[in-house]
C-alpha positions in Angstrom: -79.2 -37.8 78.3 -77.5 -39.5 75.3 -80.5 -38.7 73.1 -80.6 -35.1 74.2 -76.9 -34.6 73.5 -77.3 -36.2 70.0 -80.3 -33.9 69.3 -78.4 -30.8 70.4 -75.4 -31.8 68.2 -77.7 -32.4 65.1 -79.3 -29.0 65.7 -75.9 -27.3 65.8 -74.9 -29.1 62.6 -78.1 -28.0 60.8 -77.6 -24.4 61.9 -74.0 -24.3 60.6 -72.4 -23.8 64.0 -70.3 -26.9 63.4 -69.9 -29.5 60.7 -70.6 -33.2 60.9 -66.9 -34.1 61.3 -65.9 -35.7 64.6 -64.8 -33.3 67.3 -61.0 -33.1 67.4 -59.6 -31.7 70.6 -56.0 -32.0 69.3 -56.8 -29.9 66.3 -58.4 -27.2 68.4 -55.4 -27.1 70.7 -53.0 -27.0 67.6 -54.6 -23.8 66.2 -53.1 -21.4 68.7 -49.8 -23.2 68.3 -49.8 -22.7 64.6 -50.5 -19.0 65.1 -47.6 -18.8 67.5 -45.3 -20.5 65.1 -46.2 -18.0 62.3 -45.5 -15.1 64.7 -42.1 -16.5 65.7 -41.1 -16.9 62.0 -42.2 -13.3 61.3 -40.2 -12.1 64.3 -37.0 -13.6 62.9 -37.3 -11.6 59.6 -35.2 -8.5 59.6 -36.8 -5.1 60.0 -36.6 -3.0 56.9 -35.0 0.1 58.4 -33.4 2.6 56.0 -29.9 1.2 56.8 -31.1 -2.4 56.2 -32.9 -1.4 53.0 -29.8 0.4 51.7 -27.6 -2.6 52.5 -29.9 -5.0 50.8 -30.1 -2.8 47.7 -26.3 -2.5 47.5 -25.9 -6.3 48.0 -28.4 -7.0 45.1 -26.7 -4.3 42.9 -23.3 -5.9 43.4 -24.6 -9.4 42.5 -26.3 -7.9 39.4 -23.2 -6.1 38.3 -21.0 -9.2 38.8 -23.2 -11.7 37.0 -25.7 -10.0 34.8 -24.8 -6.3 34.0 -23.8 -5.4 30.5 -20.3 -3.8 30.4 -19.6 -0.6 28.4 -18.8 -1.3 24.8 -15.2 -0.5 23.7 -14.5 1.5 20.6 -13.5 -0.3 17.4 -10.0 1.3 17.6 -9.5 0.0 21.2 -10.7 -3.5 20.2 -8.3 -3.5 17.2 -5.4 -2.5 19.4 -6.3 -5.2 21.9 -6.4 -7.8 19.2 -3.1 -6.7 17.7 -1.2 -6.9 21.0 -2.8 -10.2 22.1 -2.0 -11.7 18.7 1.6 -10.6 19.1 1.9 -11.9 22.6 0.4 -15.3 21.7 2.3 -15.8 18.5 5.8 -14.7 19.7 8.2 -17.1 17.8 11.1 -16.5 20.2 9.0 -17.5 23.2 7.6 -20.6 21.4 11.1 -21.8 20.4 12.4 -21.3 24.0 9.4 -23.2 25.4 9.9 -26.0 23.0 13.6 -26.3 23.9 12.8 -26.1 27.6 10.2 -28.9 27.5 12.7 -31.0 25.5 15.4 -30.6 28.1 13.0 -31.2 31.0 11.8 -34.4 29.3 15.3 -35.7 28.8 16.2 -34.9 32.4 13.1 -36.7 33.7 14.0 -39.8 31.6 17.2 -40.2 33.6 15.4 -39.9 37.0 15.2 -43.6 37.8 14.8 -45.1 41.3 17.6 -43.8 43.6 19.3 -42.0 40.7 21.1 -39.8 43.2 23.1 -42.8 44.4 23.5 -44.4 40.9 25.9 -43.6 38.1 25.7 -42.5 35.4 22.1 -41.4 36.1 23.2 -38.9 38.7 25.7 -37.2 36.3 23.2 -37.2 33.4 20.5 -35.6 35.5 22.9 -33.0 36.8 24.0 -32.1 33.3 20.5 -31.7 32.0 19.5 -29.7 35.0 22.4 -27.3 34.3 21.1 -26.8 30.8 17.6 -26.2 32.1 19.0 -23.6 34.5 21.0 -21.9 31.8 17.9 -21.7 29.5 15.5 -20.5 32.2 16.5 -16.8 32.2 15.9 -16.5 28.5 12.5 -18.1 28.8 11.5 -15.9 31.8 12.5 -12.8 29.7 10.4 -14.0 26.8 7.4 -14.6 29.1 7.8 -11.2 30.7 7.8 -9.6 27.2 4.6 -11.6 26.4 3.0 -10.4 29.6 4.0 -6.8 28.8 2.2 -7.1 25.5 -0.9 -8.6 27.2 -0.9 -5.7 29.7 -0.8 -3.2 26.8 -3.7 -5.0 25.2 -5.8 -4.9 28.4 -5.0 -1.2 29.0 -6.3 -0.4 25.5 -9.8 -1.6 26.4 -9.8 -0.8 30.1 -10.8 -2.8 33.2 -14.5 -2.0 33.0 -14.8 -3.1 29.4 -16.7 -6.2 28.2 -13.3 -8.0 28.1 -12.4 -7.2 31.6 -15.9 -8.0 32.9 -15.9 -11.3 31.0 -12.5 -12.2 32.5 -13.6 -11.5 36.1 -16.8 -13.5 35.5 -14.8 -16.4 34.1 -12.6 -16.3 37.3 -15.7 -16.3 39.5 -17.3 -19.3 37.8 -13.9 -21.1 37.9 -13.7 -20.5 41.7 -17.3 -21.5 42.1 -16.7 -24.8 40.3 -13.6 -25.5 42.4 -15.7 -24.9 45.6 -18.4 -27.3 44.5 -15.9 -29.9 43.5 -14.3 -29.7 46.9 -17.7 -30.2 48.5 -18.4 -33.2 46.3 -15.1 -34.8 47.1 -15.4 -34.3 50.8 -18.9 -35.6 50.9 -17.9 -38.7 48.9 -15.1 -39.5 51.4 -17.4 -38.8 54.4 -20.0 -41.2 53.0 -17.3 -43.8 52.2 -15.6 -43.7 55.6 -18.8 -43.5 57.8 -21.0 -45.9 56.0 -21.8 -49.0 58.0 -20.3 -47.8 61.3 -23.6 -47.7 63.2 -26.0 -50.6 62.5 -28.8 -49.1 64.7 -29.3 -46.0 62.5 -32.5 -45.7 60.5 -32.7 -44.7 56.9 -34.1 -41.3 57.8 -31.2 -40.6 60.2 -28.7 -41.6 57.6 -30.2 -39.4 54.9 -30.4 -36.5 57.3 -26.7 -37.0 58.3 -25.6 -37.1 54.7 -27.7 -34.0 53.9 -26.2 -32.0 56.8 -22.7 -33.2 55.9 -23.1 -32.1 52.3 -24.4 -28.7 53.3 -21.5 -28.2 55.6 -19.0 -29.2 53.0 -20.8 -27.0 50.4 -20.6 -24.1 52.8 -16.9 -24.6 53.4 -16.1 -25.0 49.7 -18.1 -22.0 48.5 -16.7 -19.8 51.3 -13.2 -20.8 50.3 -14.1 -20.1 46.7 -14.9 -16.5 47.6 -11.3 -16.1 49.0 -9.9 -17.8 45.9 -11.9 -15.4 43.7 -10.8 -12.4 45.7 -7.1 -13.3 45.1 -7.7 -13.8 41.4 -9.7 -10.6 41.1 -6.8 -8.6 42.7 -4.3 -10.2 40.3 -6.6 -9.4 37.4 -6.8 -5.7 38.5 -3.0 -5.5 38.7 -2.8 -7.0 35.1 -4.9 -4.1 33.8 -3.0 -1.4 35.8 -6.0 0.9 36.4 -6.1 3.9 38.8 -6.4 3.2 42.5 -10.0 4.2 42.8 -11.1 2.3 39.7 -9.2 -0.9 40.8 -10.5 -0.7 44.4 -14.1 -0.2 43.2 -13.8 -3.1 40.8 -12.4 -5.5 43.4 -14.9 -4.3 46.0 -17.9 -4.8 43.7 -16.6 -8.2 42.5 -15.9 -9.6 46.0 -19.1 -8.3 47.5 -21.1 -9.7 44.6 -19.3 -13.1 44.9 -19.9 -13.2 48.6 -23.6 -12.2 48.1 -24.1 -14.8 45.5 -22.7 -17.5 47.8 -24.8 -16.3 50.8 -27.9 -16.3 48.6 -27.3 -19.7 47.2 -26.5 -21.2 50.6 -29.5 -19.6 52.1 -31.8 -21.1 49.4 -30.1 -24.5 50.0 -30.5 -24.4 53.8 -34.1 -23.1 53.5 -35.0 -25.9 51.2 -33.4 -28.5 53.5 -35.1 -27.1 56.6 -38.4 -26.8 54.9 -38.2 -30.4 53.6 -37.3 -31.7 57.1 -40.1 -29.6 58.7 -42.7 -30.9 56.2 -41.6 -34.5 56.8 -41.7 -34.0 60.6 -45.2 -32.4 60.4 -46.4 -35.3 58.2 -45.0 -37.8 60.7 -46.7 -35.9 63.6 -50.1 -35.9 61.8 -49.7 -39.6 61.0 -49.0 -40.3 64.7 -52.0 -38.2 65.8 -54.3 -40.0 63.3 -53.0 -43.4 64.6 -53.8 -42.3 68.2 -57.3 -41.2 67.2 -58.0 -44.5 65.4 -56.9 -46.3 68.5 -59.2 -44.2 70.7 -62.1 -44.8 68.3 -61.5 -48.5 68.4 -61.4 -48.5 72.3 -64.6 -46.4 72.3 -66.3 -48.9 70.1 -65.1 -51.9 72.2 -66.3 -50.5 75.5 -70.1 -50.5 74.8 -69.8 -54.0 73.4 -68.1 -55.2 76.6 -70.8 -53.5 78.7 -73.6 -55.2 76.8 -71.9 -58.5 77.1 -71.6 -58.0 80.9 -75.3 -57.2 81.4 -76.3 -60.1 79.2 
């Protein structure tokens, strides 16, 4: 019987029906499971209906307009008017002199703020006198700052909200908010690692790395989602600074906020996909290593059984 089985197997190998590798029942059972996993992944992908297709195209267009689109070029006259007003606002001698005097008064006031100055003389009287001077000078400084802001508004209106200057300003605000969100995530992750390191001595290296990765992704999600709200407020303030029409301002804010939210969603999706894919690959490798170890153990047992039988009959 053993000889006939070996002969039939050799004939099937020669005919190409099967290769000379050892028969692996686990691999045969895993093939339908792999097909089922692929089908499940495909089922989770969204159906490209007309509404979904339109939404995806609008989302991609907003991201492109916020980050990569080239703004309309302003006329040389508009750029010259913008430069003139901005130069006048930044080089106002009255505002500079008032700011210099205000900073001097505030520095003198802070020099008298020693420990418990409110209960110590003459520090209490000196601080009160300098504070009165600061309060008296503050309306003049506010008036000068308002005049500077009026000149800046004229400069922005000369080129328009959709100009290269307006688009560059909103992009600068977006990247500023993005950086603040990432810095928030890094700080929170640092404190989480500092406060939770060494609490559990039974954790393995893999579990610690997985916990740190999940915590960083959670903090990054919170930081970037908060950055979208920060950017929305800054974009609204920027629109008010340009004083456009309602339709133009609303369209600008809508495109900017949707583009910012889409960029954050796309970035987080890539991060989570990379993390899940890496964890899945490591889990599959560990599973294959465990199956190979079991197969080697079975082969060792199979080789030991005939030897034990021969020793018994001898």
